[in-house]
KEKENU-441603 format. One record per residue (C-alpha): x, z, y; residue in one letter; residue number from 1. Coordinates in steps of 0.001 Angstrom, whole numbers. Layout:
BEGIN
c1 = X, c3 = Z, c2 = Y, rest = A, nr = NUM
...
***
This chain:
BEGIN
c1 = -13651, c3 = -132184, c2 = 161425, rest = M, nr = 1
c1 = -10811, c3 = -132294, c2 = 163918, rest = E, nr = 2
c1 = -7971, c3 = -131920, c2 = 161409, rest = F, nr = 3
c1 = -7458, c3 = -132888, c2 = 157791, rest = S, nr = 4
c1 = -8672, c3 = -130477, c2 = 155084, rest = L, nr = 5
c1 = -9905, c3 = -128011, c2 = 157670, rest = G, nr = 6
c1 = -12809, c3 = -127105, c2 = 155394, rest = G, nr = 7
c1 = -10589, c3 = -125283, c2 = 152896, rest = I, nr = 8
c1 = -9489, c3 = -122846, c2 = 155607, rest = L, nr = 9
c1 = -11437, c3 = -119656, c2 = 156159, rest = R, nr = 10
c1 = -11094, c3 = -117246, c2 = 159066, rest = T, nr = 11
c1 = -10337, c3 = -114100, c2 = 157077, rest = T, nr = 12
c1 = -11303, c3 = -114706, c2 = 153438, rest = S, nr = 13
c1 = -7851, c3 = -115834, c2 = 152326, rest = R, nr = 14
c1 = -5976, c3 = -112984, c2 = 154022, rest = S, nr = 15
c1 = -8531, c3 = -110450, c2 = 152772, rest = E, nr = 16
c1 = -8127, c3 = -111785, c2 = 149240, rest = S, nr = 17
c1 = -4338, c3 = -111460, c2 = 149402, rest = E, nr = 18
c1 = -4555, c3 = -107963, c2 = 150880, rest = N, nr = 19
c1 = -6951, c3 = -106851, c2 = 148151, rest = A, nr = 20
c1 = -4640, c3 = -108248, c2 = 145469, rest = F, nr = 21
c1 = -1454, c3 = -106635, c2 = 146810, rest = F, nr = 22
c1 = -3248, c3 = -103334, c2 = 147437, rest = R, nr = 23
c1 = -3373, c3 = -102752, c2 = 143675, rest = H, nr = 24
c1 = 434, c3 = -102605, c2 = 143545, rest = F, nr = 25
c1 = 1576, c3 = -101228, c2 = 146909, rest = T, nr = 26
c1 = 702, c3 = -98467, c2 = 149349, rest = N, nr = 27
c1 = 2010, c3 = -97143, c2 = 152641, rest = R, nr = 28
c1 = 3990, c3 = -94268, c2 = 151072, rest = K, nr = 29
c1 = 6476, c3 = -96478, c2 = 149200, rest = L, nr = 30
c1 = 10156, c3 = -96571, c2 = 150051, rest = A, nr = 31
c1 = 11707, c3 = -99961, c2 = 150808, rest = L, nr = 32
c1 = 13307, c3 = -100433, c2 = 147376, rest = I, nr = 33
c1 = 10186, c3 = -99375, c2 = 145495, rest = E, nr = 34
c1 = 8097, c3 = -101684, c2 = 147666, rest = F, nr = 35
c1 = 10430, c3 = -104569, c2 = 146867, rest = W, nr = 36
c1 = 10217, c3 = -103870, c2 = 143117, rest = V, nr = 37
c1 = 6430, c3 = -103728, c2 = 143193, rest = R, nr = 38
c1 = 6242, c3 = -106848, c2 = 145348, rest = F, nr = 39
c1 = 8310, c3 = -108728, c2 = 142759, rest = E, nr = 40
c1 = 5974, c3 = -107455, c2 = 140041, rest = T, nr = 41
c1 = 2984, c3 = -108717, c2 = 142002, rest = T, nr = 42
c1 = 4492, c3 = -112176, c2 = 142372, rest = L, nr = 43
c1 = 5298, c3 = -112286, c2 = 138668, rest = E, nr = 44
c1 = 1674, c3 = -111525, c2 = 137847, rest = E, nr = 45
c1 = 513, c3 = -114322, c2 = 140143, rest = Q, nr = 46
c1 = 2920, c3 = -116738, c2 = 138474, rest = R, nr = 47
c1 = 1703, c3 = -115635, c2 = 135049, rest = Q, nr = 48
c1 = -1917, c3 = -116305, c2 = 136007, rest = K, nr = 49
c1 = -924, c3 = -119707, c2 = 137359, rest = E, nr = 50
c1 = 842, c3 = -120554, c2 = 134094, rest = L, nr = 51
c1 = -2229, c3 = -119534, c2 = 132104, rest = Q, nr = 52
c1 = -4469, c3 = -121730, c2 = 134244, rest = E, nr = 53
c1 = -2004, c3 = -124627, c2 = 133968, rest = D, nr = 54
c1 = -1959, c3 = -124272, c2 = 130195, rest = N, nr = 55
c1 = -5764, c3 = -124248, c2 = 130092, rest = S, nr = 56
c1 = -5901, c3 = -127330, c2 = 132309, rest = T, nr = 57
c1 = -3374, c3 = -129287, c2 = 130255, rest = L, nr = 58
c1 = -4719, c3 = -128456, c2 = 126795, rest = H, nr = 59
c1 = -8491, c3 = -128275, c2 = 127273, rest = T, nr = 60
c1 = -11064, c3 = -130737, c2 = 128586, rest = L, nr = 61
c1 = -14328, c3 = -129898, c2 = 130386, rest = P, nr = 62
c1 = -17578, c3 = -131361, c2 = 129073, rest = I, nr = 63
c1 = -18823, c3 = -134506, c2 = 130798, rest = L, nr = 64
c1 = -22380, c3 = -134540, c2 = 132153, rest = Q, nr = 65
c1 = -22676, c3 = -138286, c2 = 132763, rest = T, nr = 66
c1 = -21479, c3 = -141479, c2 = 131132, rest = C, nr = 67
c1 = -19852, c3 = -142696, c2 = 134343, rest = W, nr = 68
c1 = -16239, c3 = -143742, c2 = 134067, rest = G, nr = 69
c1 = -15382, c3 = -142188, c2 = 137418, rest = I, nr = 70
c1 = -16256, c3 = -138732, c2 = 136048, rest = E, nr = 71
c1 = -14072, c3 = -139264, c2 = 132977, rest = A, nr = 72
c1 = -11194, c3 = -140370, c2 = 135213, rest = H, nr = 73
c1 = -11604, c3 = -137254, c2 = 137361, rest = A, nr = 74
c1 = -11387, c3 = -135097, c2 = 134238, rest = R, nr = 75
c1 = -8049, c3 = -136675, c2 = 133380, rest = E, nr = 76
c1 = -6401, c3 = -136210, c2 = 136787, rest = V, nr = 77
c1 = -7986, c3 = -133123, c2 = 138389, rest = Y, nr = 78
c1 = -7535, c3 = -129459, c2 = 137552, rest = T, nr = 79
c1 = -10537, c3 = -127705, c2 = 136046, rest = H, nr = 80
c1 = -11661, c3 = -126030, c2 = 139271, rest = N, nr = 81
c1 = -11485, c3 = -129230, c2 = 141311, rest = I, nr = 82
c1 = -13139, c3 = -131228, c2 = 138540, rest = F, nr = 83
c1 = -16107, c3 = -128840, c2 = 138509, rest = V, nr = 84
c1 = -16583, c3 = -129425, c2 = 142246, rest = A, nr = 85
c1 = -16245, c3 = -133201, c2 = 141792, rest = F, nr = 86
c1 = -18647, c3 = -133140, c2 = 138847, rest = Q, nr = 87
c1 = -21331, c3 = -131548, c2 = 141027, rest = R, nr = 88
c1 = -21027, c3 = -134487, c2 = 143402, rest = E, nr = 89
c1 = -21282, c3 = -136974, c2 = 140520, rest = V, nr = 90
c1 = -24453, c3 = -135327, c2 = 139211, rest = V, nr = 91
c1 = -25903, c3 = -135247, c2 = 142730, rest = A, nr = 92
c1 = -25085, c3 = -138952, c2 = 143149, rest = A, nr = 93
c1 = -26938, c3 = -139734, c2 = 139937, rest = R, nr = 94
c1 = -29992, c3 = -137507, c2 = 140401, rest = D, nr = 95
c1 = -30494, c3 = -136845, c2 = 144118, rest = H, nr = 96
c1 = -29181, c3 = -139848, c2 = 146060, rest = R, nr = 97
c1 = -30833, c3 = -143224, c2 = 146541, rest = H, nr = 98
c1 = -29828, c3 = -146233, c2 = 148615, rest = V, nr = 99
c1 = -32010, c3 = -147083, c2 = 151620, rest = K, nr = 100
c1 = -30302, c3 = -150125, c2 = 153165, rest = T, nr = 101
c1 = -27186, c3 = -152230, c2 = 152626, rest = I, nr = 102
c1 = -25576, c3 = -154405, c2 = 155284, rest = E, nr = 103
c1 = -22346, c3 = -156371, c2 = 154958, rest = Q, nr = 104
c1 = -20243, c3 = -158022, c2 = 157637, rest = V, nr = 105
c1 = -17095, c3 = -159599, c2 = 156243, rest = G, nr = 106
c1 = -15341, c3 = -157064, c2 = 154028, rest = D, nr = 107
c1 = -17189, c3 = -154091, c2 = 155534, rest = I, nr = 108
c1 = -20275, c3 = -152967, c2 = 153659, rest = R, nr = 109
c1 = -22475, c3 = -150393, c2 = 155391, rest = T, nr = 110
c1 = -24769, c3 = -148412, c2 = 153106, rest = T, nr = 111
c1 = -27439, c3 = -145904, c2 = 154139, rest = S, nr = 112
c1 = -28034, c3 = -143236, c2 = 151500, rest = I, nr = 113
c1 = -30786, c3 = -140609, c2 = 151557, rest = A, nr = 114
c1 = -31133, c3 = -137349, c2 = 149662, rest = D, nr = 115
c1 = -34297, c3 = -135639, c2 = 148429, rest = L, nr = 116
c1 = -34943, c3 = -134063, c2 = 151831, rest = S, nr = 117
c1 = -34811, c3 = -137452, c2 = 153550, rest = G, nr = 118
c1 = -31526, c3 = -136869, c2 = 155366, rest = R, nr = 119
c1 = -29574, c3 = -140101, c2 = 155655, rest = I, nr = 120
c1 = -25809, c3 = -140538, c2 = 155471, rest = R, nr = 121
c1 = -24014, c3 = -143776, c2 = 156293, rest = V, nr = 122
c1 = -21035, c3 = -144992, c2 = 154263, rest = V, nr = 123
c1 = -18736, c3 = -147746, c2 = 155565, rest = C, nr = 124
c1 = -16885, c3 = -149325, c2 = 152650, rest = Y, nr = 125
c1 = -14139, c3 = -151966, c2 = 152727, rest = N, nr = 126
c1 = -14562, c3 = -154020, c2 = 149576, rest = T, nr = 127
c1 = -11018, c3 = -155375, c2 = 149845, rest = N, nr = 128
c1 = -8985, c3 = -152192, c2 = 150365, rest = T, nr = 129
c1 = -11448, c3 = -149809, c2 = 148632, rest = K, nr = 130
c1 = -11437, c3 = -147534, c2 = 151683, rest = V, nr = 131
c1 = -14688, c3 = -145692, c2 = 152391, rest = A, nr = 132
c1 = -15809, c3 = -143380, c2 = 155162, rest = Q, nr = 133
c1 = -18952, c3 = -141256, c2 = 155120, rest = C, nr = 134
c1 = -20655, c3 = -139582, c2 = 158040, rest = T, nr = 135
c1 = -20751, c3 = -136281, c2 = 156119, rest = C, nr = 136
c1 = -16912, c3 = -136278, c2 = 156215, rest = R, nr = 137
c1 = -16628, c3 = -134186, c2 = 153070, rest = M, nr = 138
c1 = -13412, c3 = -135847, c2 = 151936, rest = F, nr = 139
c1 = -11754, c3 = -135237, c2 = 155301, rest = E, nr = 140
c1 = -12864, c3 = -131614, c2 = 155129, rest = S, nr = 141
c1 = -12302, c3 = -130644, c2 = 151469, rest = L, nr = 142
c1 = -10269, c3 = -133494, c2 = 149970, rest = G, nr = 143
c1 = -12983, c3 = -134352, c2 = 147404, rest = I, nr = 144
c1 = -15169, c3 = -137453, c2 = 147436, rest = L, nr = 145
c1 = -18777, c3 = -136815, c2 = 148394, rest = C, nr = 146
c1 = -21782, c3 = -137969, c2 = 146390, rest = S, nr = 147
c1 = -22549, c3 = -140702, c2 = 148941, rest = H, nr = 148
c1 = -19184, c3 = -142431, c2 = 148491, rest = I, nr = 149
c1 = -19490, c3 = -142012, c2 = 144723, rest = I, nr = 150
c1 = -22783, c3 = -143945, c2 = 144847, rest = V, nr = 151
c1 = -21092, c3 = -146765, c2 = 146760, rest = V, nr = 152
c1 = -18124, c3 = -146873, c2 = 144370, rest = L, nr = 153
c1 = -20478, c3 = -146894, c2 = 141373, rest = K, nr = 154
c1 = -22450, c3 = -149810, c2 = 142820, rest = N, nr = 155
c1 = -19176, c3 = -151659, c2 = 143453, rest = D, nr = 156
c1 = -18222, c3 = -151285, c2 = 139789, rest = G, nr = 157
c1 = -15375, c3 = -148779, c2 = 140235, rest = C, nr = 158
c1 = -14761, c3 = -146754, c2 = 137074, rest = N, nr = 159
c1 = -11826, c3 = -144849, c2 = 138550, rest = E, nr = 160
c1 = -11245, c3 = -142920, c2 = 141741, rest = I, nr = 161
c1 = -9188, c3 = -145016, c2 = 144186, rest = P, nr = 162
c1 = -5628, c3 = -143705, c2 = 144357, rest = S, nr = 163
c1 = -5849, c3 = -142874, c2 = 148068, rest = Q, nr = 164
c1 = -8637, c3 = -140399, c2 = 147288, rest = Y, nr = 165
c1 = -6752, c3 = -138509, c2 = 144577, rest = V, nr = 166
c1 = -4834, c3 = -135858, c2 = 146494, rest = L, nr = 167
c1 = -1705, c3 = -134679, c2 = 144708, rest = H, nr = 168
c1 = -2488, c3 = -131048, c2 = 145495, rest = R, nr = 169
c1 = -5625, c3 = -131209, c2 = 143316, rest = W, nr = 170
c1 = -4017, c3 = -132904, c2 = 140288, rest = T, nr = 171
c1 = -2831, c3 = -131334, c2 = 137050, rest = K, nr = 172
c1 = 780, c3 = -132183, c2 = 137840, rest = M, nr = 173
c1 = 793, c3 = -130693, c2 = 141345, rest = A, nr = 174
c1 = 3109, c3 = -127829, c2 = 140310, rest = A, nr = 175
c1 = 5531, c3 = -130109, c2 = 138441, rest = R, nr = 176
c1 = 7994, c3 = -130734, c2 = 141235, rest = H, nr = 177
c1 = 11482, c3 = -129678, c2 = 142246, rest = L, nr = 178
c1 = 11999, c3 = -126404, c2 = 144098, rest = S, nr = 179
c1 = 14404, c3 = -126088, c2 = 147015, rest = Y, nr = 180
c1 = 15657, c3 = -123215, c2 = 149122, rest = D, nr = 181
c1 = 15596, c3 = -123004, c2 = 152927, rest = A, nr = 182
c1 = 18801, c3 = -125069, c2 = 153163, rest = N, nr = 183
c1 = 17472, c3 = -127882, c2 = 151009, rest = G, nr = 184
c1 = 19526, c3 = -126951, c2 = 147935, rest = N, nr = 185
c1 = 17890, c3 = -127292, c2 = 144562, rest = E, nr = 186
c1 = 17121, c3 = -123918, c2 = 143043, rest = L, nr = 187
c1 = 18644, c3 = -122896, c2 = 139725, rest = E, nr = 188
c1 = 16603, c3 = -123345, c2 = 136599, rest = G, nr = 189
c1 = 15560, c3 = -126917, c2 = 137318, rest = S, nr = 190
c1 = 16233, c3 = -129339, c2 = 134501, rest = S, nr = 191
c1 = 17582, c3 = -131941, c2 = 136929, rest = T, nr = 192
c1 = 20567, c3 = -129701, c2 = 137742, rest = S, nr = 193
c1 = 21818, c3 = -130103, c2 = 134152, rest = L, nr = 194
c1 = 24232, c3 = -132662, c2 = 132772, rest = S, nr = 195
c1 = 22729, c3 = -135870, c2 = 131327, rest = P, nr = 196
c1 = 23249, c3 = -134666, c2 = 127742, rest = T, nr = 197
c1 = 21704, c3 = -131259, c2 = 128415, rest = M, nr = 198
c1 = 18908, c3 = -132877, c2 = 130389, rest = K, nr = 199
c1 = 17987, c3 = -135020, c2 = 127381, rest = K, nr = 200
c1 = 18104, c3 = -132047, c2 = 125012, rest = L, nr = 201
c1 = 16071, c3 = -129970, c2 = 127449, rest = Y, nr = 202
c1 = 13377, c3 = -132639, c2 = 127698, rest = S, nr = 203
c1 = 13196, c3 = -133167, c2 = 123928, rest = E, nr = 204
c1 = 13055, c3 = -129423, c2 = 123272, rest = T, nr = 205
c1 = 10218, c3 = -128927, c2 = 125753, rest = C, nr = 206
c1 = 8322, c3 = -131833, c2 = 124203, rest = S, nr = 207
c1 = 8763, c3 = -130543, c2 = 120648, rest = Q, nr = 208
c1 = 7843, c3 = -127002, c2 = 121669, rest = F, nr = 209
c1 = 4645, c3 = -128222, c2 = 123340, rest = S, nr = 210
c1 = 3748, c3 = -130368, c2 = 120319, rest = S, nr = 211
c1 = 4372, c3 = -127502, c2 = 117898, rest = A, nr = 212
c1 = 2287, c3 = -125111, c2 = 119983, rest = L, nr = 213
c1 = -552, c3 = -127628, c2 = 120146, rest = H, nr = 214
c1 = -362, c3 = -128126, c2 = 116370, rest = E, nr = 215
c1 = -439, c3 = -124400, c2 = 115596, rest = A, nr = 216
c1 = -3090, c3 = -123216, c2 = 118041, rest = K, nr = 217
c1 = -6004, c3 = -123988, c2 = 115682, rest = H, nr = 218
c1 = -4640, c3 = -122061, c2 = 112677, rest = C, nr = 219
c1 = -3816, c3 = -118362, c2 = 112687, rest = E, nr = 220
c1 = -1235, c3 = -118625, c2 = 109877, rest = D, nr = 221
c1 = 567, c3 = -121473, c2 = 111631, rest = K, nr = 222
c1 = 555, c3 = -119575, c2 = 114920, rest = M, nr = 223
c1 = 1985, c3 = -116444, c2 = 113259, rest = K, nr = 224
c1 = 4726, c3 = -118510, c2 = 111627, rest = Y, nr = 225
c1 = 5509, c3 = -120286, c2 = 114903, rest = F, nr = 226
c1 = 5602, c3 = -116968, c2 = 116769, rest = H, nr = 227
c1 = 8023, c3 = -115498, c2 = 114204, rest = K, nr = 228
c1 = 10312, c3 = -118538, c2 = 114397, rest = V, nr = 229
c1 = 10439, c3 = -118419, c2 = 118201, rest = I, nr = 230
c1 = 11059, c3 = -114655, c2 = 118219, rest = T, nr = 231
c1 = 13904, c3 = -114935, c2 = 115704, rest = D, nr = 232
c1 = 15444, c3 = -117867, c2 = 117570, rest = A, nr = 233
c1 = 15316, c3 = -116001, c2 = 120887, rest = L, nr = 234
c1 = 16923, c3 = -112895, c2 = 119358, rest = A, nr = 235
c1 = 19647, c3 = -115048, c2 = 117809, rest = H, nr = 236
c1 = 20386, c3 = -116800, c2 = 121122, rest = L, nr = 237
c1 = 20672, c3 = -113505, c2 = 122986, rest = R, nr = 238
c1 = 23222, c3 = -112117, c2 = 120511, rest = H, nr = 239
c1 = 25380, c3 = -115219, c2 = 119999, rest = T, nr = 240
c1 = 26643, c3 = -115766, c2 = 123525, rest = G, nr = 241
c1 = 27049, c3 = -114244, c2 = 126979, rest = P, nr = 242
c1 = 23917, c3 = -113906, c2 = 128988, rest = F, nr = 243
c1 = 24795, c3 = -114714, c2 = 132585, rest = D, nr = 244
c1 = 21429, c3 = -114069, c2 = 134152, rest = E, nr = 245
c1 = 21341, c3 = -110963, c2 = 136333, rest = Q, nr = 246
c1 = 19095, c3 = -108086, c2 = 135421, rest = S, nr = 247
c1 = 16485, c3 = -106840, c2 = 137857, rest = K, nr = 248
c1 = 18633, c3 = -103850, c2 = 138816, rest = V, nr = 249
c1 = 21648, c3 = -106070, c2 = 139500, rest = Q, nr = 250
c1 = 19467, c3 = -108426, c2 = 141514, rest = E, nr = 251
c1 = 18205, c3 = -105605, c2 = 143733, rest = F, nr = 252
c1 = 21705, c3 = -104158, c2 = 144138, rest = E, nr = 253
c1 = 22949, c3 = -107572, c2 = 145210, rest = S, nr = 254
c1 = 20059, c3 = -107832, c2 = 147658, rest = F, nr = 255
c1 = 20770, c3 = -104520, c2 = 149423, rest = I, nr = 256
c1 = 24576, c3 = -104798, c2 = 149144, rest = G, nr = 257
c1 = 25216, c3 = -101521, c2 = 147295, rest = T, nr = 258
c1 = 24621, c3 = -99841, c2 = 143954, rest = T, nr = 259
c1 = 21737, c3 = -97539, c2 = 143166, rest = F, nr = 260
c1 = 22666, c3 = -93825, c2 = 143368, rest = P, nr = 261
c1 = 22238, c3 = -91756, c2 = 140228, rest = S, nr = 262
c1 = 20831, c3 = -88800, c2 = 142173, rest = I, nr = 263
c1 = 18410, c3 = -89338, c2 = 145039, rest = I, nr = 264
c1 = 18829, c3 = -86675, c2 = 147722, rest = K, nr = 265
c1 = 16921, c3 = -88268, c2 = 150575, rest = I, nr = 266
c1 = 13222, c3 = -88883, c2 = 150072, rest = H, nr = 267
c1 = 10774, c3 = -90604, c2 = 152396, rest = P, nr = 268
c1 = 8831, c3 = -88173, c2 = 154579, rest = P, nr = 269
c1 = 5234, c3 = -87362, c2 = 153880, rest = D, nr = 270
c1 = 2809, c3 = -89537, c2 = 155739, rest = V, nr = 271
c1 = 959, c3 = -87587, c2 = 158426, rest = A, nr = 272
c1 = -2700, c3 = -88268, c2 = 158914, rest = N, nr = 273
c1 = -3045, c3 = -88489, c2 = 162696, rest = T, nr = 274
c1 = -6533, c3 = -89904, c2 = 162787, rest = K, nr = 275
c1 = -8488, c3 = -87315, c2 = 164782, rest = G, nr = 276
c1 = -7313, c3 = -83866, c2 = 165838, rest = S, nr = 277
c1 = -9165, c3 = -81841, c2 = 163243, rest = G, nr = 278
c1 = -10716, c3 = -78575, c2 = 164366, rest = K, nr = 279
c1 = -10639, c3 = -78203, c2 = 168113, rest = R, nr = 280
c1 = -8455, c3 = -75307, c2 = 169347, rest = L, nr = 281
c1 = -9920, c3 = -73207, c2 = 172100, rest = K, nr = 282
c1 = -7905, c3 = -71981, c2 = 175036, rest = R, nr = 283
c1 = -7421, c3 = -68266, c2 = 175577, rest = V, nr = 284
c1 = -9582, c3 = -68211, c2 = 178678, rest = Q, nr = 285
c1 = -12507, c3 = -69719, c2 = 176749, rest = R, nr = 286
c1 = -12484, c3 = -67218, c2 = 173928, rest = R, nr = 287
c1 = -15575, c3 = -65020, c2 = 173875, rest = P, nr = 288
c1 = -14979, c3 = -61757, c2 = 175762, rest = L, nr = 289
c1 = -15781, c3 = -58422, c2 = 174191, rest = A, nr = 290
c1 = -18903, c3 = -57040, c2 = 175672, rest = K, nr = 291
c1 = -18328, c3 = -53856, c2 = 177713, rest = G, nr = 292
c1 = -20745, c3 = -51102, c2 = 178375, rest = K, nr = 293
c1 = -23063, c3 = -51699, c2 = 181273, rest = R, nr = 294
c1 = -25314, c3 = -49158, c2 = 182850, rest = E, nr = 295
c1 = -28039, c3 = -50018, c2 = 185236, rest = Q, nr = 296
c1 = -29316, c3 = -48067, c2 = 188275, rest = V, nr = 297
c1 = -32170, c3 = -45805, c2 = 187282, rest = V, nr = 298
c1 = -34118, c3 = -43525, c2 = 189722, rest = S, nr = 299
c1 = -31620, c3 = -44056, c2 = 192549, rest = G, nr = 300
c1 = -28687, c3 = -42566, c2 = 190666, rest = K, nr = 301
c1 = -25242, c3 = -44088, c2 = 190773, rest = V, nr = 302
c1 = -24223, c3 = -45572, c2 = 187477, rest = H, nr = 303
c1 = -20995, c3 = -47226, c2 = 186379, rest = H, nr = 304
c1 = -20268, c3 = -50629, c2 = 184876, rest = Q, nr = 305
c1 = -17314, c3 = -51361, c2 = 182682, rest = Y, nr = 306
c1 = -15842, c3 = -54891, c2 = 182626, rest = I, nr = 307
c1 = -13344, c3 = -55992, c2 = 180011, rest = V, nr = 308
c1 = -10566, c3 = -58321, c2 = 181264, rest = L, nr = 309
c1 = -8268, c3 = -60281, c2 = 178962, rest = V, nr = 310
c1 = -4747, c3 = -60841, c2 = 180261, rest = T, nr = 311
c1 = -3104, c3 = -64228, c2 = 179722, rest = K, nr = 312
c1 = 394, c3 = -62854, c2 = 179221, rest = S, nr = 313
c1 = -379, c3 = -60657, c2 = 176238, rest = D, nr = 314
c1 = -2006, c3 = -62254, c2 = 173190, rest = M, nr = 315
c1 = -3010, c3 = -58762, c2 = 171984, rest = T, nr = 316
c1 = -5733, c3 = -58859, c2 = 174606, rest = A, nr = 317
c1 = -4869, c3 = -55758, c2 = 176629, rest = Q, nr = 318
c1 = -7880, c3 = -54452, c2 = 178475, rest = T, nr = 319
c1 = -8253, c3 = -52783, c2 = 181830, rest = H, nr = 320
c1 = -11312, c3 = -50794, c2 = 182746, rest = I, nr = 321
c1 = -12393, c3 = -50949, c2 = 186338, rest = L, nr = 322
c1 = -14794, c3 = -48470, c2 = 187764, rest = T, nr = 323
c1 = -17218, c3 = -49891, c2 = 190221, rest = L, nr = 324
c1 = -18673, c3 = -47662, c2 = 192882, rest = G, nr = 325
c1 = -22162, c3 = -47738, c2 = 194096, rest = S, nr = 326
c1 = -23183, c3 = -50245, c2 = 196623, rest = G, nr = 327
***
């Protein structure tokens, strides 16, 4: 692998996935404003799905398949999807990998590990710094430890994944960071932009809300009561003070620099389908000519032939009859 985490990149799968997702909300006939509204709706749905997955990751635990401490540690730090991939490597290390040879020179321990098919991978492990490199290069490609390195770490007595092999992007807290705009300014809504007193209240409120939700999620009556309390509190807050946040309409008007008209007089044109020319139009000269009367020469008598000519200038197809003499 020539560059880090190159294995998570695909040629077209990611762009095709995004196009398929956005295609449910947009089409080529939308005006600019309507496209912007639907695009915002699409992003909100993506954020909602991310919040649901974050909630599932933080409040549920996958089932362990081994008694190894390194698997339990991975369950604590990784998201569910990444943990499932790591768990497959742990199970493979337990069931399908066996050590062939071990050589050690100083702090470097070289271990040859074979799988069920007999293919051998070599792991170079520094017992002092806990740095390991495998010839399969799975970590460099996907950012997840391979089963070969897991075997070496297990034999060395490691019950946790070394910190240098826990990528922040795969952890449960990867999305818990500050957001900045293009100029480096912290975006509104972050708790760190509040005063110290409000910051403390904000933190305590979030903690109590999370604890109450966790306490009520196993009982329907408790959850109904908690839902009613939150709904009443939100309604009370909205009616007791000014609400400074802009509405969606105001946000769009600020974006385009003008207000929305009450009556729309100009509409986007219909989209023309220019793929192919449809039924082929024939030129006038190639239209089938009306058959005239033809007489043939019989018994040496002179007969006449009538030829119908179509003029180009008159679309009513004026005809001229020419009389042909005998030859």
